[in-house]
Structures are given as C-alpha cells and as structure tokens.
C-alpha positions as protocol buffer text, in pm:
chain_id: "A"
residue {
  index: 1
  type: MET
  ca { x: 3476 y: 994 z: 4107 }
}
residue {
  index: 2
  type: LYS
  ca { x: 3431 y: 1223 z: 3808 }
}
residue {
  index: 3
  type: TYR
  ca { x: 3494 y: 938 z: 3565 }
}
residue {
  index: 4
  type: SER
  ca { x: 3252 y: 699 z: 3737 }
}
residue {
  index: 5
  type: VAL
  ca { x: 2973 y: 958 z: 3707 }
}
residue {
  index: 6
  type: ILE
  ca { x: 3045 y: 999 z: 3336 }
}
residue {
  index: 7
  type: ALA
  ca { x: 3056 y: 621 z: 3289 }
}
residue {
  index: 8
  type: ALA
  ca { x: 2724 y: 579 z: 3471 }
}
residue {
  index: 9
  type: ALA
  ca { x: 2561 y: 852 z: 3262 }
}
residue {
  index: 10
  type: THR
  ca { x: 2693 y: 698 z: 2941 }
}
residue {
  index: 11
  type: THR
  ca { x: 2565 y: 353 z: 3042 }
}
residue {
  index: 12
  type: ALA
  ca { x: 2222 y: 496 z: 3121 }
}
residue {
  index: 13
  type: LEU
  ca { x: 2212 y: 674 z: 2785 }
}
residue {
  index: 14
  type: ILE
  ca { x: 2306 y: 358 z: 2596 }
}
residue {
  index: 15
  type: ALA
  ca { x: 2046 y: 152 z: 2785 }
}
residue {
  index: 16
  type: THR
  ca { x: 1775 y: 410 z: 2709 }
}
residue {
  index: 17
  type: ALA
  ca { x: 1871 y: 420 z: 2342 }
}
residue {
  index: 18
  type: GLY
  ca { x: 1837 y: 41 z: 2325 }
}
residue {
  index: 19
  type: LEU
  ca { x: 1476 y: 62 z: 2441 }
}
residue {
  index: 20
  type: SER
  ca { x: 1381 y: 294 z: 2157 }
}
residue {
  index: 21
  type: SER
  ca { x: 1467 y: 53 z: 1876 }
}
residue {
  index: 22
  type: PRO
  ca { x: 1171 y: 152 z: 1651 }
}
residue {
  index: 23
  type: ALA
  ca { x: 1343 y: 488 z: 1610 }
}
residue {
  index: 24
  type: LEU
  ca { x: 1631 y: 298 z: 1451 }
}
residue {
  index: 25
  type: ALA
  ca { x: 1411 y: 148 z: 1178 }
}
residue {
  index: 26
  type: THR
  ca { x: 1537 y: 165 z: 821 }
}
residue {
  index: 27
  type: GLY
  ca { x: 1223 y: 329 z: 689 }
}
residue {
  index: 28
  type: LYS
  ca { x: 1169 y: 73 z: 413 }
}
residue {
  index: 29
  type: MET
  ca { x: 847 y: -51 z: 578 }
}
residue {
  index: 30
  type: THR
  ca { x: 657 y: 19 z: 898 }
}
residue {
  index: 31
  type: CYS
  ca { x: 377 y: -175 z: 1062 }
}
residue {
  index: 32
  type: GLU
  ca { x: 117 y: -51 z: 1307 }
}
residue {
  index: 33
  type: ALA
  ca { x: 82 y: -390 z: 1472 }
}
residue {
  index: 34
  type: GLY
  ca { x: -12 y: -301 z: 1828 }
}
residue {
  index: 35
  type: PRO
  ca { x: 157 y: -448 z: 2135 }
}
residue {
  index: 36
  type: GLN
  ca { x: 399 y: -736 z: 2086 }
}
residue {
  index: 37
  type: SER
  ca { x: 186 y: -954 z: 2312 }
}
residue {
  index: 38
  type: GLY
  ca { x: -56 y: -989 z: 2018 }
}
residue {
  index: 39
  type: TRP
  ca { x: 211 y: -1079 z: 1763 }
}
residue {
  index: 40
  type: LYS
  ca { x: 287 y: -1423 z: 1627 }
}
residue {
  index: 41
  type: THR
  ca { x: 644 y: -1534 z: 1691 }
}
residue {
  index: 42
  type: GLN
  ca { x: 937 y: -1513 z: 1454 }
}
residue {
  index: 43
  type: ALA
  ca { x: 960 y: -1892 z: 1484 }
}
residue {
  index: 44
  type: GLN
  ca { x: 603 y: -1919 z: 1349 }
}
residue {
  index: 45
  type: LEU
  ca { x: 694 y: -1693 z: 1057 }
}
residue {
  index: 46
  type: LYS
  ca { x: 1007 y: -1896 z: 985 }
}
residue {
  index: 47
  type: ALA
  ca { x: 813 y: -2225 z: 991 }
}
residue {
  index: 48
  type: ASP
  ca { x: 546 y: -2078 z: 760 }
}
residue {
  index: 49
  type: LEU
  ca { x: 808 y: -1954 z: 512 }
}
residue {
  index: 50
  type: ILE
  ca { x: 999 y: -2283 z: 514 }
}
residue {
  index: 51
  type: ALA
  ca { x: 672 y: -2468 z: 443 }
}
residue {
  index: 52
  type: LYS
  ca { x: 628 y: -2237 z: 141 }
}
residue {
  index: 53
  type: GLY
  ca { x: 978 y: -2318 z: 11 }
}
residue {
  index: 54
  type: TRP
  ca { x: 1175 y: -2024 z: 149 }
}
residue {
  index: 55
  type: THR
  ca { x: 1516 y: -2047 z: 312 }
}
residue {
  index: 56
  type: VAL
  ca { x: 1545 y: -1811 z: 610 }
}
residue {
  index: 57
  type: LYS
  ca { x: 1893 y: -1687 z: 695 }
}
residue {
  index: 58
  type: LYS
  ca { x: 1801 y: -1422 z: 954 }
}
residue {
  index: 59
  type: SER
  ca { x: 1494 y: -1245 z: 1092 }
}
residue {
  index: 60
  type: LYS
  ca { x: 1450 y: -943 z: 1316 }
}
residue {
  index: 61
  type: ILE
  ca { x: 1205 y: -669 z: 1408 }
}
residue {
  index: 62
  type: ASP
  ca { x: 1235 y: -349 z: 1203 }
}
residue {
  index: 63
  type: GLY
  ca { x: 982 y: -67 z: 1199 }
}
residue {
  index: 64
  type: GLY
  ca { x: 730 y: -279 z: 1387 }
}
residue {
  index: 65
  type: CYS
  ca { x: 745 y: -545 z: 1112 }
}
residue {
  index: 66
  type: TYR
  ca { x: 930 y: -873 z: 1085 }
}
residue {
  index: 67
  type: GLU
  ca { x: 1223 y: -832 z: 847 }
}
residue {
  index: 68
  type: VAL
  ca { x: 1356 y: -1153 z: 693 }
}
residue {
  index: 69
  type: TYR
  ca { x: 1675 y: -1213 z: 498 }
}
residue {
  index: 70
  type: GLY
  ca { x: 1658 y: -1529 z: 293 }
}
residue {
  index: 71
  type: THR
  ca { x: 1590 y: -1697 z: -36 }
}
residue {
  index: 72
  type: THR
  ca { x: 1252 y: -1725 z: -209 }
}
residue {
  index: 73
  type: PRO
  ca { x: 1126 y: -2050 z: -363 }
}
residue {
  index: 74
  type: GLU
  ca { x: 1232 y: -1901 z: -700 }
}
residue {
  index: 75
  type: GLY
  ca { x: 1591 y: -1871 z: -578 }
}
residue {
  index: 76
  type: ASP
  ca { x: 1604 y: -1493 z: -526 }
}
residue {
  index: 77
  type: ARG
  ca { x: 1811 y: -1374 z: -228 }
}
residue {
  index: 78
  type: VAL
  ca { x: 1588 y: -1112 z: -70 }
}
residue {
  index: 79
  type: GLU
  ca { x: 1504 y: -886 z: 219 }
}
residue {
  index: 80
  type: ALA
  ca { x: 1133 y: -920 z: 297 }
}
residue {
  index: 81
  type: TYR
  ca { x: 893 y: -759 z: 543 }
}
residue {
  index: 82
  type: PHE
  ca { x: 596 y: -933 z: 704 }
}
residue {
  index: 83
  type: HIS
  ca { x: 317 y: -810 z: 930 }
}
residue {
  index: 84
  type: PRO
  ca { x: 378 y: -955 z: 1279 }
}
residue {
  index: 85
  type: VAL
  ca { x: 11 y: -1026 z: 1357 }
}
residue {
  index: 86
  type: SER
  ca { x: -108 y: -1176 z: 1027 }
}
residue {
  index: 87
  type: LEU
  ca { x: 236 y: -1281 z: 891 }
}
residue {
  index: 88
  type: GLU
  ca { x: 119 y: -1131 z: 562 }
}
residue {
  index: 89
  type: LYS
  ca { x: 393 y: -1049 z: 309 }
}
residue {
  index: 90
  type: LEU
  ca { x: 423 y: -671 z: 272 }
}
residue {
  index: 91
  type: LEU
  ca { x: 744 y: -594 z: 82 }
}
residue {
  index: 92
  type: VAL
  ca { x: 1015 y: -795 z: -91 }
}
residue {
  index: 93
  type: LEU
  ca { x: 1342 y: -639 z: -208 }
}
residue {
  index: 94
  type: ARG
  ca { x: 1635 y: -786 z: -400 }
}
residue {
  index: 95
  type: ARG
  ca { x: 1948 y: -571 z: -389 }
}
residue {
  index: 96
  type: GLY
  ca { x: 1732 y: -267 z: -320 }
}
residue {
  index: 97
  type: LYS
  ca { x: 1500 y: -335 z: -615 }
}
residue {
  index: 98
  type: GLU
  ca { x: 1135 y: -385 z: -525 }
}
residue {
  index: 99
  type: LEU
  ca { x: 1004 y: -727 z: -632 }
}
residue {
  index: 100
  type: PHE
  ca { x: 674 y: -711 z: -443 }
}
residue {
  index: 101
  type: ARG
  ca { x: 477 y: -454 z: -245 }
}
residue {
  index: 102
  type: LYS
  ca { x: 133 y: -518 z: -103 }
}
residue {
  index: 103
  type: PRO
  ca { x: -107 y: -266 z: -256 }
}
C-alpha cells in the first residue's frame, strides 16, 4: 500500500513536469508566439527550409520557438531557431558559435 501511494505520487509529479516543458528551455532563444493554435506546423517549416536548400535532421519546440538541427545551403551543420508564427529565422549557431542573430 505504502509503495503504491509513492508510485502514484511519483507518476503524477513526472506527468506534471512534462506539461511544463517551456521551463526546460535551453535559454539560447525564446519566442513570445502566443497559443500554439496560431502557429505554423513544424512540417511547414521543414518544407520551407528544404525549398531553400537546407537539410533538416531534427526539429522540436524549445523556449516557444522551433529549434532545428540540420545543414545550411552553405554546408554548415547548425542549430537554428525560428519563430513559430512567421517561420522567420532568429538565431543560427554552429558548435556554439553564433553565425546569425536577428537584430
């Protein structure tokens, strides 16, 4: 009985922590993009980047922005952040070095 209560409490804590993912952001970039219902999809971002010559390895949400790991048309392997509503490029990093930051 005692162990099942502890297990249930732990499960509830883990589930709650999963809902607060913006708190787990890396801090490299944040976006005030409003509710996700107004965002464009990650698939739209990927298609847009591929059309521009990028290779997209992985994308996810980080700090309210879309974070993309991939290769630029110039061949640089990068981590890049895009605004989820406009899909505007905000920050591009290569091995921690800043290649681009929107002013």
